Every structure is written in C-alpha cells, then in structure tokens.
C-alpha positions as CSV (number, residue, x, y, z in Angstrom):
1,M,0.4,12.5,-43.3
2,L,-1.1,11.0,-40.4
3,V,-1.2,7.7,-41.9
4,L,2.3,7.9,-42.8
5,T,2.9,9.1,-39.2
6,A,1.1,5.9,-38.1
7,L,3.3,3.7,-40.3
8,L,6.5,5.1,-39.2
9,W,5.6,4.8,-35.5
10,G,4.4,1.0,-36.0
11,L,7.7,0.3,-37.4
12,S,9.7,2.0,-34.5
13,F,8.2,-0.3,-32.0
14,V,10.3,-2.7,-33.6
15,A,13.5,-0.7,-33.7
16,Q,12.7,0.2,-30.0
17,S,12.2,-3.4,-28.9
18,A,15.5,-4.5,-30.7
19,G,17.3,-1.6,-29.0
20,M,16.6,-2.5,-25.3
21,D,18.8,-5.7,-26.0
22,H,21.8,-3.3,-25.6
23,V,21.1,-0.1,-23.8
24,G,18.9,1.3,-21.4
25,P,15.4,3.0,-21.9
26,F,16.6,6.5,-20.9
27,T,19.9,6.2,-22.9
28,F,17.9,5.1,-25.9
29,N,15.2,7.9,-25.8
30,A,18.2,10.6,-25.0
31,L,20.1,9.4,-28.1
32,R,17.0,9.2,-30.6
33,Y,15.5,12.7,-29.6
34,S,19.0,14.0,-30.0
35,I,19.2,12.7,-33.4
36,G,15.7,13.9,-34.1
37,V,16.9,17.6,-33.2
38,L,19.9,17.3,-35.3
39,V,17.9,16.1,-38.4
40,L,15.5,19.1,-38.0
41,I,18.1,22.0,-37.2
42,P,18.9,22.6,-41.0
43,F,15.4,23.2,-41.8
44,I,14.9,25.6,-38.8
45,I,18.0,27.4,-40.1
46,Y,16.6,27.6,-43.8
47,R,13.2,28.7,-42.6
48,K,14.7,31.5,-40.3
49,V,12.3,30.7,-37.5
50,T,12.1,33.3,-34.6
51,F,11.2,32.4,-31.1
52,D,9.1,33.9,-28.3
53,Q,8.1,33.4,-24.6
54,K,5.1,31.4,-25.6
55,F,6.8,29.1,-28.0
56,F,9.1,28.2,-25.3
57,K,6.3,27.8,-22.9
58,A,4.5,25.4,-25.5
59,A,7.9,23.5,-26.1
60,L,8.3,22.8,-22.5
61,I,5.1,21.3,-22.0
62,M,5.0,19.3,-25.2
63,G,8.7,18.1,-24.2
64,L,7.8,17.1,-20.5
65,I,4.4,15.2,-21.7
66,L,6.9,13.5,-24.4
67,F,9.5,12.7,-21.9
68,A,7.2,10.9,-19.3
69,S,5.2,9.1,-21.8
70,S,8.0,7.7,-23.9
71,S,10.1,6.8,-20.8
72,L,7.1,4.4,-19.4
73,Q,6.8,3.0,-22.9
74,Q,10.6,2.3,-23.6
75,F,10.9,0.9,-20.1
76,A,7.7,-1.5,-20.8
77,L,9.3,-2.6,-24.1
78,Q,12.0,-4.3,-21.8
79,Y,9.2,-7.0,-21.0
80,A,6.4,-6.5,-23.5
81,S,6.7,-7.5,-27.4
82,A,6.7,-4.9,-30.0
83,G,3.3,-5.6,-31.4
84,K,1.5,-5.7,-27.8
85,A,3.3,-2.4,-27.0
86,G,1.9,-0.7,-30.0
87,F,-1.6,-2.1,-29.3
88,I,-2.1,-0.9,-25.8
89,T,-0.3,2.5,-26.7
90,S,-3.1,2.8,-29.3
91,L,-5.7,3.2,-26.6
92,Y,-5.0,6.8,-26.4
93,I,-7.8,6.8,-29.1
94,V,-10.1,6.1,-26.4
95,F,-8.4,8.6,-24.0
96,V,-8.4,11.8,-26.2
97,P,-12.4,12.0,-26.7
98,I,-12.9,11.2,-23.1
99,I,-10.3,13.7,-22.0
100,S,-11.9,16.5,-24.6
101,Q,-15.4,15.9,-23.1
102,I,-14.0,16.6,-19.6
103,F,-12.5,20.0,-20.8
104,G,-15.7,21.0,-22.5
105,K,-15.3,20.0,-26.1
106,K,-18.5,17.9,-26.9
107,V,-18.0,14.5,-29.3
108,G,-20.8,13.5,-31.5
109,F,-22.2,10.1,-30.8
110,R,-20.9,8.9,-34.2
111,Y,-17.4,9.6,-33.1
112,W,-18.1,7.6,-30.0
113,L,-19.4,4.8,-32.0
114,A,-16.2,4.7,-34.1
115,V,-14.0,4.8,-30.7
116,A,-16.5,2.0,-29.5
117,I,-15.3,-0.1,-32.8
118,A,-12.0,0.7,-32.1
119,L,-11.9,-0.5,-28.7
120,A,-13.3,-3.6,-29.7
121,G,-10.6,-4.2,-32.0
122,L,-7.9,-3.4,-29.5
123,F,-9.7,-5.9,-27.0
124,L,-9.2,-8.8,-29.8
125,M,-5.6,-8.0,-30.4
126,T,-4.4,-7.2,-26.8
127,V,-6.6,-9.6,-24.3
128,G,-5.1,-13.0,-24.8
129,D,-6.8,-16.3,-23.6
130,H,-5.6,-16.1,-20.0
131,G,-6.3,-12.3,-19.7
132,G,-4.3,-10.6,-16.8
133,V,-2.4,-7.2,-16.7
134,S,1.3,-7.3,-16.3
135,T,3.4,-4.3,-14.9
136,A,4.6,-3.7,-18.7
137,D,0.8,-3.4,-19.8
138,L,0.3,-0.9,-16.8
139,L,3.3,1.2,-18.0
140,L,2.0,1.5,-21.4
141,L,-1.5,2.3,-20.4
142,I,-0.2,5.1,-18.4
143,G,2.1,6.0,-21.0
144,A,-1.0,5.9,-23.3
145,V,-2.7,8.3,-21.3
146,G,0.3,10.6,-21.4
147,Y,0.3,10.3,-25.4
148,S,-3.3,11.6,-25.2
149,F,-2.4,14.8,-23.7
150,H,0.5,15.1,-26.0
151,I,-2.0,14.9,-29.0
152,L,-4.2,17.6,-27.4
153,T,-1.6,19.8,-26.6
154,I,-0.2,19.8,-30.1
155,A,-3.5,20.3,-31.3
156,K,-3.7,23.3,-29.0
157,Y,-0.2,25.0,-30.0
158,A,0.2,23.5,-33.6
159,G,-1.5,26.2,-35.5
160,E,0.3,29.0,-33.6
161,F,4.2,28.1,-34.3
162,D,6.3,26.7,-36.9
163,P,5.8,23.0,-36.9
164,I,9.4,22.1,-37.5
165,A,10.9,24.3,-34.8
166,L,8.2,23.2,-32.3
167,S,8.9,19.6,-33.2
168,A,12.5,19.8,-32.8
169,S,12.1,22.1,-29.6
170,Q,10.1,19.1,-27.7
171,F,12.7,16.6,-28.9
172,L,15.6,18.7,-27.2
173,I,13.8,19.2,-23.9
174,A,13.0,15.4,-23.8
175,A,16.5,14.4,-24.7
176,L,18.1,16.4,-21.9
177,L,15.6,15.1,-19.6
178,S,16.4,11.5,-20.6
179,F,20.1,12.1,-20.4
180,I,19.9,13.1,-16.7
181,P,18.8,9.6,-15.4
182,A,20.8,8.0,-18.3
183,L,23.9,9.4,-16.6
184,F,22.9,8.3,-13.2
185,F,21.5,5.0,-13.7
186,E,22.4,3.5,-16.9
187,S,25.8,3.4,-18.9
188,L,26.6,5.4,-22.1
189,N,29.5,3.4,-23.2
190,P,30.1,3.2,-27.0
191,A,30.6,-0.3,-26.9
192,L,26.8,-0.7,-25.7
193,I,25.3,1.8,-28.0
194,K,27.1,0.5,-31.4
195,P,25.0,-2.5,-31.9
196,A,22.0,-0.6,-30.9
197,L,22.9,2.2,-33.5
198,P,20.7,1.1,-36.3
199,S,17.6,0.9,-34.0
200,I,18.7,4.5,-32.5
201,L,19.0,5.8,-35.9
202,Y,15.7,4.6,-37.3
203,A,14.0,6.1,-34.2
204,G,15.8,9.2,-34.2
205,V,15.3,10.0,-37.9
206,F,12.4,8.6,-39.3
207,S,10.1,8.2,-35.6
208,C,11.1,11.4,-34.4
209,G,12.6,13.8,-37.1
210,V,10.0,12.7,-39.5
211,A,6.9,11.1,-38.2
212,Y,6.6,13.8,-35.2
213,T,6.8,16.7,-37.7
214,L,4.3,15.1,-39.9
215,Q,2.0,14.9,-36.9
216,I,2.4,18.5,-36.1
217,V,1.8,19.8,-39.5
218,A,-1.0,17.5,-40.0
219,Q,-3.0,18.2,-36.7
220,R,-3.2,22.1,-37.9
221,D,-5.9,20.8,-40.2
222,S,-7.5,17.9,-38.3
223,K,-9.4,17.4,-35.2
224,P,-7.8,15.9,-32.2
225,T,-10.1,12.7,-32.0
226,V,-9.8,12.2,-36.0
227,A,-6.0,12.4,-35.6
228,S,-5.8,10.0,-32.7
229,M,-7.9,7.5,-34.6
230,I,-5.8,7.7,-37.8
231,M,-2.4,7.5,-35.7
232,S,-3.9,4.5,-33.8
233,L,-3.2,2.5,-36.9
234,E,0.4,2.5,-35.4
235,A,-0.6,-0.6,-33.7
236,V,-1.6,-2.5,-37.1
237,F,1.8,-1.3,-38.4
238,A,3.6,-2.6,-35.4
239,A,1.7,-5.9,-35.7
240,I,2.9,-6.2,-39.6
241,G,6.6,-5.2,-38.9
242,G,6.8,-7.8,-35.9
243,A,5.4,-10.4,-38.3
244,L,7.9,-9.4,-41.3
245,I,10.9,-8.3,-39.3
246,L,10.7,-10.3,-36.2
247,G,8.5,-13.2,-37.4
248,Q,5.7,-12.7,-35.1
249,M,2.9,-13.8,-37.0
250,L,-0.6,-12.2,-36.6
251,S,-3.3,-14.8,-35.1
252,T,-6.9,-14.8,-36.4
253,R,-7.9,-13.0,-33.3
254,E,-5.3,-10.3,-34.1
255,L,-6.5,-10.1,-37.6
256,Q,-10.0,-9.5,-36.6
257,G,-8.8,-6.8,-34.4
258,S,-6.6,-5.0,-37.3
259,I,-9.9,-5.1,-39.5
260,L,-12.3,-3.3,-36.8
261,M,-9.4,-0.6,-36.3
262,F,-9.2,0.1,-39.6
263,A,-13.1,0.1,-40.2
264,S,-13.1,2.4,-37.5
265,T,-10.4,4.9,-38.6
266,F,-11.8,5.2,-41.9
267,Y,-15.5,5.6,-40.7
268,V,-14.2,8.6,-38.8
269,Q,-12.4,10.2,-41.6
270,Y,-15.7,9.7,-43.6
271,L,-17.2,11.6,-40.7
272,E,-14.6,14.2,-40.8
273,N,-15.2,14.7,-44.6
274,K,-18.7,14.9,-44.3
275,E,-18.8,17.7,-41.6
276,T,-16.0,20.0,-43.7
277,N,-18.1,19.6,-46.7
278,R,-21.4,20.7,-44.8
279,S,-19.7,23.5,-43.5
280,G,-18.3,24.6,-47.0
281,D,-21.6,24.4,-48.4
282,E,-22.9,27.1,-45.4
283,K,-20.0,29.6,-45.8
284,E,-16.6,30.0,-47.4
285,P,-14.1,28.7,-45.5
286,A,-11.2,31.0,-44.1
287,S,-8.4,29.2,-45.6
288,A,-9.1,26.1,-43.9
289,S,-7.0,23.8,-45.6
290,G,-4.2,26.4,-46.1
291,D,-3.4,27.4,-42.9
292,I,0.0,26.4,-43.3
293,E,0.8,28.8,-46.4
294,S,-1.2,31.6,-44.6
295,S,0.8,31.6,-41.5
296,G,3.7,33.2,-43.5
297,E,5.8,30.1,-43.3
298,G,6.4,28.0,-46.8
299,N,6.3,24.2,-47.0
C-alpha cells in the first residue's frame, strides 16, 4: 500500500506542475481536495461511519498541517520542476526520525544508517553542479517538515478512527482553507480551470482520494519511520514520471541517487520485518496485522 501511495504521489508532482500553467496554487489545491472528498463520500455512507469530538479534533489537526504543507509545495511548483519538488519533499524521511527522537521515541542505529543512505541519495538527486538554494527550494524544504508532522499525526490517530472518514475530513478542511485565499487572491474562472482539469482530476482522485487513504490504512500497521522511508520513493517515481511524460531524462547522478534510495527503503523494510518476526517468536501478537478488521470496520 505504501509503495503504491508513493507511485501515485510521485506522478502527482507531474500533474501539479502542469496545473500551475493555468490556475493558482490555492485554486488547484481547493479543487483537488474537494474532488478527493467527493470520491470518498460514497464509501463513508456505505460504512455508516459515526463521528465524535475526538475525531473532529484529529481531522482538524491533520487538515491544518496538510493545508500548510501542500500550499508551500504548490507555490514552489510554479518555479521548481516536478522531479526536484519530489526530491526535496522526500526529505521528510530525515525529519520524521529526528522529530520522533525529540518527542522521546528512540530510533535504533540501523534505522539512522538507512536514513543516512537515503540522504546521500537525495543529495545526488537534488544538489546540482553549481549548488545554491532558491526560494522555491526553501518552500519545498519547509513543506517537507510539515509533511513529516503529518505522517506522525497520522501514526497517532490512524488506529483510532475509520481511515476513509479521517482522510475525507482532512481533505474537506484543507479544501475550505484553500478556497478562502483562492477567492481573494486568485481567479476561479471556469475558462482557466478547464485546461487544468485533467491535472486537477488526477490529483483529486488518485493522489487524494486513493493515495492518502492508502497511507492512513497502511500506517495503522507500520512505524512512522518505516512509512516515511517507503513513501520517500515518490521522489524516484516523480523523476520517472517527469522523464516519461515531460521528457525530463534522468542524469547519471540522479540514477545513482535513485539506487541509493531504493536500497535504503528496502533495507529499513528488512529491519522492520526482522523486528516483527522476533517479537512474534517472543509472544503471540494481539492481532498486530489485523487491526483493521478487529476495529469493527470491514475493508
């Protein structure tokens, strides 16, 4: 699920970049998150989800973080390429364990080794021959910090609430917050939105409706550090999508970075499986992989 999430997100960078040729960043986000809500509403009705005050609190926190992070990313995509945006955004693989460490969740040395390998790969893919950091790079970097908090927030609440309802609720909040500046500072002219509609639909249906929901479901049985490592593959998929769709071919340096990222991702997955097997030998797990079914909500 997390690898598929990374694939859908990676290709979304291409759609987001193309959409910026026609509409403003707040308009793009407002429309794509609205579509994401519409995609998920039938499933929420079918599952007969109930809501309480704690659920709305979790959705509000997630929606606020998502709005802030995606707004920064979307603004940066007016100036940065899809591939570069994907690479810098993936720096959250470094921020997640650091933030976890700050809040008292210790991360083993082997996980830090995997992060170091991934960071080396990101360096090869993002730092050019001339170096330097642009305003767009800074926006993407701050957005990456925001996405790391988003991952940690999901890790905190994913096991408590229906994942589809939680996903749709955060989109609704992000959409409403995006519509406000879009109405004041941008144009919602249908003539401008029409050429951007294919990009908005992809981002709304697949990146939001499908990928974010997959993320929430998958993170119910995955550690935040592991989840962030796997989902960092979106940078690689963004580069592949840029090459195939936009004609942006990967350089030798970028290919080397991609290999390092794949290596670090599968290494950390190996560590996760090893720890799971070890704990399973020590004691019988209490439905560790069946939390979704045991919560009373069917798939």
